[in-house]
C-alpha positions in Angstrom: 0.0 0.0 0.0 1.1 3.6 -0.7 1.2 4.6 3.0 3.5 1.6 3.8 5.8 2.4 0.9 6.0 6.0 1.9 6.8 5.0 5.5 9.5 2.6 4.3 11.1 5.4 2.1 11.0 7.8 5.0 12.7 5.2 7.2 15.3 4.6 4.6 15.9 8.3 4.4 16.3 8.7 8.1 18.6 5.7 8.2 20.8 7.2 5.5 20.9 10.6 7.4 21.8 8.8 10.6 24.6 6.9 8.7 26.1 10.2 7.6 24.7 10.2 4.1 22.3 13.1 4.3 22.2 13.5 0.5 20.8 10.0 0.1 18.4 10.6 2.9 17.1 13.8 1.3 16.3 11.9 -1.9 14.6 9.0 -0.2 12.5 11.4 1.8 11.6 13.3 -1.3 10.1 10.1 -2.7 8.2 9.6 0.6 7.0 13.2 0.5 5.6 12.7 -3.0 3.7 9.6 -1.8 2.4 11.2 1.4 1.1 14.2 -0.7 -0.5 11.9 -3.2 -2.7 10.3 -0.6 -3.3 13.4 1.5 -1.4 12.3 4.5 -0.6 15.8 6.0 1.2 14.4 9.1 3.5 12.2 7.0 4.1 15.2 4.7 5.1 17.4 7.6 7.4 14.7 9.1 9.1 14.3 5.7 9.5 18.1 5.3 11.0 18.3 8.8 13.5 15.5 8.2 14.4 16.9 4.8 14.9 20.4 6.2 17.2 19.1 8.9 19.2 17.1 6.4 19.5 20.1 4.0 20.7 22.1 6.9 23.4 19.5 7.7 24.7 19.9 4.2 24.8 23.7 4.6 21.9 24.3 2.2 20.4 26.9 4.5 17.5 28.7 2.7 16.0 25.5 1.3 16.4 23.9 4.7 14.5 26.7 6.4 11.8 26.6 3.6 11.2 22.9 4.3 11.0 23.4 8.0 8.8 26.4 7.5 6.4 24.3 5.4 6.5 21.5 8.1 5.7 24.0 10.8 2.7 25.4 8.9 1.3 21.9 8.4 1.8 20.9 12.0 0.0 24.1 12.9 -2.9 23.4 10.5 -3.4 19.8 11.8 -3.1 20.8 15.5 0.2 19.0 16.3 1.3 21.6 18.8 4.4 19.8 20.1 5.9 19.4 16.7 5.0 22.9 15.8 6.7 24.2 18.9 9.9 22.2 18.3 10.2 23.8 14.9 9.4 27.3 16.3 12.5 26.9 18.5 14.7 25.9 15.6 13.4 28.7 13.4 14.1 31.2 16.3 17.7 30.0 16.5 18.0 30.5 12.7 16.5 33.9 13.0 19.0 34.9 15.6 21.9 33.4 13.5 20.8 35.3 10.4 20.2 38.6 12.1 17.3 41.0 11.4 18.2 41.8 7.8 19.0 38.3 6.7 15.8 37.0 8.3 13.7 39.6 6.6 15.2 38.7 3.3 14.5 35.0 3.9 10.9 35.7 4.9 10.4 37.6 1.6 11.7 34.6 -0.3 9.6 32.1 1.8 6.5 34.2 1.2 7.1 34.2 -2.5 7.4 30.4 -2.8 8.8 28.2 -0.1 8.2 25.0 -2.1 10.2 26.3 -5.0 13.1 27.3 -2.7 13.0 23.8 -1.0 13.0 22.1 -4.4 16.1 24.1 -5.5 18.0 22.5 -2.6 16.7 19.0 -3.3 17.6 19.3 -7.0 21.1 20.5 -6.1 21.5 17.3 -3.9 20.0 15.2 -6.7 22.5 16.5 -9.3 25.5 15.7 -7.0 24.3 12.3 -5.8 25.5 8.9 -6.8 22.8 6.8 -8.4 20.7 4.8 -5.9 20.2 1.1 -6.4 17.6 0.5 -9.1 17.8 4.1 -10.4 19.7 5.1 -13.6 22.7 7.4 -13.2 21.9 11.1 -13.2 22.9 12.4 -16.7 21.7 16.0 -16.3 
């Protein structure tokens, strides 16, 4: 079933991230995210975005990482998962302090324009630099 496959892909992504392969993890989680979105699983979608945002941040891909976390926070807020929302609020506050007032304002303008586009730019950058995963053809772009 789709939910089970999405869960398996998310687990594979988290495992890759834990094993020090955040790029692989991001790509597995992107696949899980697409499946969670296709079946309307908002909680699964938010968890995928959170994991992907943390992994993008680990790779130093800052703005796309914040975009993913921002999207996750908004979904957690919409579905009433207050604990998850608050954990992301704390992380976003740390980011705001790190960027400073001007940097944060610039990022908010970008997020307001299209957070999904910004997140996907980070994912595509990872995809282009990734080694092929088993069962997938090499990236020729």
